[in-house]
N, C-alpha and C positions, 0 to 999 in steps of 0.2 A: 382199520381200527385194531388197537392191539387186542390181542387176546386176552378173557377176563373171564373168571368162571363168575361174575356177577351178570345178571342177564341184564340185556338194554332194555332202556324205557322207550315204550312204543307208545305213543300218544295216537289214539284213534280219534277222530271227530264228529262220526255219528254211528248210530247202532248198526252192526252189520247181520248178517245171518248167526244163528248161534252156534251153525257148526264152524263157522271161520273165528267166531271171538271165541270158543273154547281152543282153537288149534293155535291162535295168538297167546292165549293165558298160559297153553304147555310150553312154549318157544320163548317167550320176552315176559318182561314186566310190564303188562299190557293195561296199559290206563283206557279204561274202554267208557263209552257216553251211554250209560243206561237210560237214559229218559228221552234219547232222540232230539234233545233241541239242538238247533243250531247254536254254534259257538260264537260268542259277540268275539267282535275284532280285539277288545282285550284281553279275552281268555284265549282265542289263539294266538297271541302276543306270547302270555305264559305258558301254553304250550311248548312252542319255538324255543322257550327259554331254558325249562327241563328234560325235552326230549333227545334222545340219541337220534329216534326215527321220527318223522312225523308222516301221518297217514290222513292226510285231507279226505275230500270229496269232490266233485266238481262244482258245488254252490259255493264252496268256502274259499273267500278271497284271501291265498296268500301273498299279499303282495308285498312291495318294497317295507311297508310299516312293520309288516311281521316278521320279515325273513332279514330284515337289517338289525334287530332287535334278540335276532336268535343267540342261544348260546353255542359256543366254541364246539359244544359237543354233538350240535347237529350237525350230520353230513348227510342225511338222505331224506327228501319227502318223496315217499312212496303213494303216489296219488291214486286215489280209488275211483277208477274212470278212465275212458278214453281221450279224451280231451284233455289240454291240459293249459288251456286259456286262462284258468283260476290261478296259475302260477307264475311268479315274474321269474319267466327263467333268466332272464339278464342278472337280475340280483343274485340269484341261486348261485350261477356260474361265477360271479364276481369274490362270492363267498365259499368257493369250493365246495357248496353243496350240490350231491347230485340228486337228480329228478329221474322218476320213475313212472310209467304209465299202466295200463292194462288193454292191451291192443286186441284185437283180433275175436275176442270172446262173447264180444256183443251182436257181432256180424250180422248173424241170422235171425235172432230177435229183434233188432232196429229194421232188418229188412222187411220181415213179418207187419211189422206194424206199419211201415210204411206203404207196404200194399195194401194193409188193412184199411189206409186213409186214402188210397187211391181207388179203391171200388167203393168206402163210405161216403164220398162228399159228392161225386156227380149220381149217385143212385139214393141219396138222401137220407142213409138209414139212420142216423141219429134222429133226425126230423121225424121219420117215423117212427120211432120207440118211443120217443117224448111224445108222440099225439096218443098212442096206444095206453100209456102212463097216466095222462092227464085225466082224471077223475071227472072235468067238466068237460071234455068231449065225450059225443055218442057216435062211434064209428059204425057206418052203415051197411059196412061191408066192401066186398071189391066193387072197382067202378072200371071202366077203360079209360078213363080220361083223368084219373085221381094220383097226387104224388108221383108224377111223372118224373123220371131223372132222363140221364144219358147213358149210353153203352160208351164203354171203355176198348171194346174190341176195335180192331183198327186206327185207333186214335195215335197219334205222336205222342211219346213220354220224350220229355227232354231232363235228363239226368247232371243236374251241376255237381261236379265230384264223384269221378269215375275210379274211387280206391275200393277197398273191401266192400263197404256195403252198396256202395253205388252200382258194382259190379251184382252183388245180390240180388240187390232190385230189380236190375235190368233182368237177371234171369228169371225170376218170378213174374214180371211184367210181360217177356216172351212167351211165357206159356199162357198168358189170358189173352195173346194175339195183339197186344202192343207195339207198335213200332219206336225201337230204342234210338233215341239220339243222344249224345252227350258232348257236355265241353267238361276239359278239365286240363290242368296246367299242361301235361306232356299227353301227347298223342298215344293213347294203347298199341299192344303190337297185334299186328294183323291175326294172332294165332287165339287172341282174347275177343276180337271185334268180329270175327268172321261167326262163331257160333252164336253169338248175341243178334247177328246181323244190325252191329250198331254202326250209327254213322256221327262221323266226329264232326265237330264244328270249332273250328278255331277263334270265330267270334261269337261271343256269348248274345251279343246283341241280335244278332242275324237269327240265331237259335230261337230265342226266346217270342221273336215275332212270330215263328213259324209255328210253334209249339200248342198241343191242346191240355197236357196236364206238364207241369215242370216240378220236378223234385229235386229237393234242395237237402245235398249229403255230403257235403264239403265242411270241413273243420272252419271252427273260427278264428281266425288269425287277426292281425293288422291288416292284411290285404284283402282278407274277406269280409271287413267290416261293410254291413250295408253294400255287399256285392250286388244285391237285389235295391238298389237305389229308386226313390221317385223317378228318375229319368228312364231307368230300365223296365219298373213296373209298369210303366204306362205302353211300354212297346209290347204287353201283352196283348192279346185277341179278347174279346169280350167275353166271349165262350169258355176262356180258357181258366183253368184250375192250379192253385199253388198248394204244395203238400210239404211240409217242412219237418224232418225228425232229427234235424243236426242241431244247430243252435240257433238260437231268437235273433241275436244281434246280426247274423247274415242278412236279414230283410230290415228294411223300414219299416216299421209298424204300423206308425201313424198313416203312412201313404197308404200303406196296404190297408188298412181299417178304413180310411176315406175312400177309395176306390169299392170296395165291397158294399158299404152304405150306398155308394152312388152310381152302382150297378156295372161300374166299370171294367169287374171281374166277374166272373163266374160263380166262386167260391174258393175256399180254402179248408185244408186240413192241416192242424197245426198240434204237434205237442211239444214245442219250445216256442219261449216266448221273448223280447228283446230285454224284458226289465224282469225277471220273473224274481218272487212269485206275481208281482202285478201283472195285469193283462188290460188291456186296452177293453174299456167295455163297450164298445163297438163291436168288438168280436164277438162277445160271450152273447151281444143281443141278434146278433144275425143267424137266420137257420141257413144261412148258405156257409157257414163256418162250424166245421168238426172241430172242436177244442178238447184237448186230453192234457191232464196234468203231468207232462215228463214222463211217460209211462213206455218209450219206444224200447227201452232196455230193462223191463222190470218183469222180470222171470227170476223166479227162485233159481233154476239152474244159472242163469247169467250172473248172479249175483254171488253165488257161490265160485263160480269161475274167476269173478273178479278178486274175490278173497285171495284165493288159493295163487292168483298170479302176484298179489302184492306181499303174499307171505315168500313166496320162492324169490320175489327181488329182494325184500330184506335179509334174508336168509344167504343168497349168493354175496351179497354186497358185505355184510357182517364178516360171512368167510374170507373176504380179501380178493375178491374177483369183481368184474364187472358186471350188473346185474343184467340180465337178458332183455329188460325191456325200459334200458335208460334212453332218456329223452335228448334229443341235440336240438337244440334252436332251428336248425335248418331243416329240418322235418315239417316245420310246420311253417 
């Protein structure tokens, strides 16, 4: 982009932490979303027509319809999020528009939430809390047979997707005495497997049939859409649990709901859903489901780190260099 004294127009689709927005105001002609209402498709198109840089979030669909109508000045889509399944990467590449994301900064936060769900579902934490807060109930005190859950120590944890987050989950789970198993596109080096005591499964089907808890930590791509299909979900043991803090589209949500309602699976901890913000009502109605509103990365520290990455990517690109977090379609 040619040097100019005029600040580049940077359109941000959602409200970001104040410290991030203040920095953007200093550096750019920042067009911010003060009321934090999600932009409509038409508004996203208008943003793409005027922006030098578009900063969407993972819930904004930057599809072909948006990118194909972008103005010639739009050369960077700096996604505020690790995943980029919300951006049509092929159309962006055909329009010579660079796409960046914010990898790495959410690893610990998401792994913490995953571990929280691994603990919460078998031990019925949400159910217990809801009982005490229900004024219609009259808790009679401790009982040796009431609210019994299941221990996780010694159980088999099968991690689907052993990238940064998957490995961070494995480290936490190992400390809780879980046996670590994983399925990944490629087997990890022995130097990573050995400290975790991790067992690699080339066959996802075979791993699923033997796990007590399954944690979904892979990105959503065309290859992982309904990776846990109806057929694969039926491979799970009736006393198995599923935890998903990755993307809802990885699981066939209708089949998962049916199986939980039928008692064909012990329960689920879900932070993401296939048709967000819509959620299958059967999941919300079940006491065996801990459902969270996509909170896996929701820490102030994490959001600020994401914003800083976005700013670095924009600044580096505008200075004429390759941004550090440039996305290549082959990565996903």
